[in-house]
C-alpha positions in Angstrom: 116.0 104.1 130.6 112.6 102.7 129.3 110.1 100.5 131.9 109.1 96.9 130.7 106.4 98.0 128.3 107.7 101.1 127.5 110.8 102.0 124.9 113.0 105.0 124.2 111.4 105.9 121.0 114.2 107.1 118.2 111.1 108.2 115.6 109.8 110.5 118.3 112.4 111.2 121.3 110.6 110.2 124.0 109.5 107.0 126.0 106.5 105.3 124.0 104.3 102.4 124.7 106.2 99.4 123.4 104.6 97.7 120.3 102.2 94.8 121.0 101.4 92.2 118.7 104.0 90.5 115.7 106.7 92.6 113.7 106.7 91.2 110.2 110.6 91.7 109.6 113.2 89.5 109.2 116.3 89.6 111.8 117.6 91.9 112.8 115.2 94.7 112.1 112.1 92.9 113.9 114.7 93.1 117.4 115.6 96.9 116.2 112.2 97.6 115.8 110.8 95.6 119.1 114.0 97.7 121.0 113.5 101.1 119.5 110.3 101.7 118.0 107.2 103.1 120.0 103.6 102.3 119.3 102.5 105.5 117.8 105.4 105.4 115.3 104.8 101.7 114.3 101.2 102.4 113.6 102.2 105.3 111.2 104.8 102.7 109.9 101.7 100.5 109.2 99.9 103.3 107.0 102.7 103.6 105.1 103.5 100.5 104.5 100.1 100.2 102.6 101.2 103.0 100.5 104.7 101.5 99.6 103.1 98.1 98.9 101.1 99.5 96.5 103.1 102.4 94.9 105.9 99.6 94.0 103.4 96.6 93.4 105.6 94.6 96.0 104.9 90.9 96.1 105.7 89.6 99.5 106.3 86.3 98.6 109.3 87.6 96.5 112.5 87.7 98.7 113.2 91.7 96.4 110.7 92.8 97.6 110.5 92.0 101.3 113.9 93.7 101.0 112.4 96.6 99.2 109.7 97.1 102.2 112.3 96.4 105.0 115.0 99.3 103.4 111.6 101.2 103.2 110.7 100.9 106.6 114.3 101.5 108.0 114.1 104.9 106.3 110.7 105.8 107.6 111.7 104.5 111.4 115.4 106.3 111.2 117.0 103.2 111.7 119.2 103.4 108.8 122.4 104.9 109.7 122.9 108.3 109.0 119.0 108.7 107.6 116.7 110.6 110.3 113.3 111.8 109.3 114.1 111.0 105.7 111.0 110.1 103.6 110.4 106.8 102.1 110.5 107.1 97.9 107.2 106.3 96.4 105.1 106.7 93.0 105.3 105.4 89.5 108.5 106.6 88.9 110.1 104.4 91.8 107.8 101.6 90.8 109.3 101.6 87.3 113.2 101.6 88.3 112.2 98.5 91.0 111.0 97.0 87.8 107.2 96.4 89.2 105.4 98.7 85.9 
């Protein structure tokens, strides 16, 4: 059972400090992140997020781009049923597949 300022992090498998600050995802992902992801895993995601945005050439004003980013966040943060620890796909081939090259 986690204390008020900690969460049982699904990434580390340990009790971690809770995330402080804004979670820029839509519901229900925002609530899932706050309930299941610790601050260290979130910091790792923020670094990976920059890579994904750049590699996919995502325009976050576009709904499809936000969908892609949220899907990759679910994979990276082990919030997608049946996927644990799978790496998000990045690179020019993935950007071409998405129509962003």
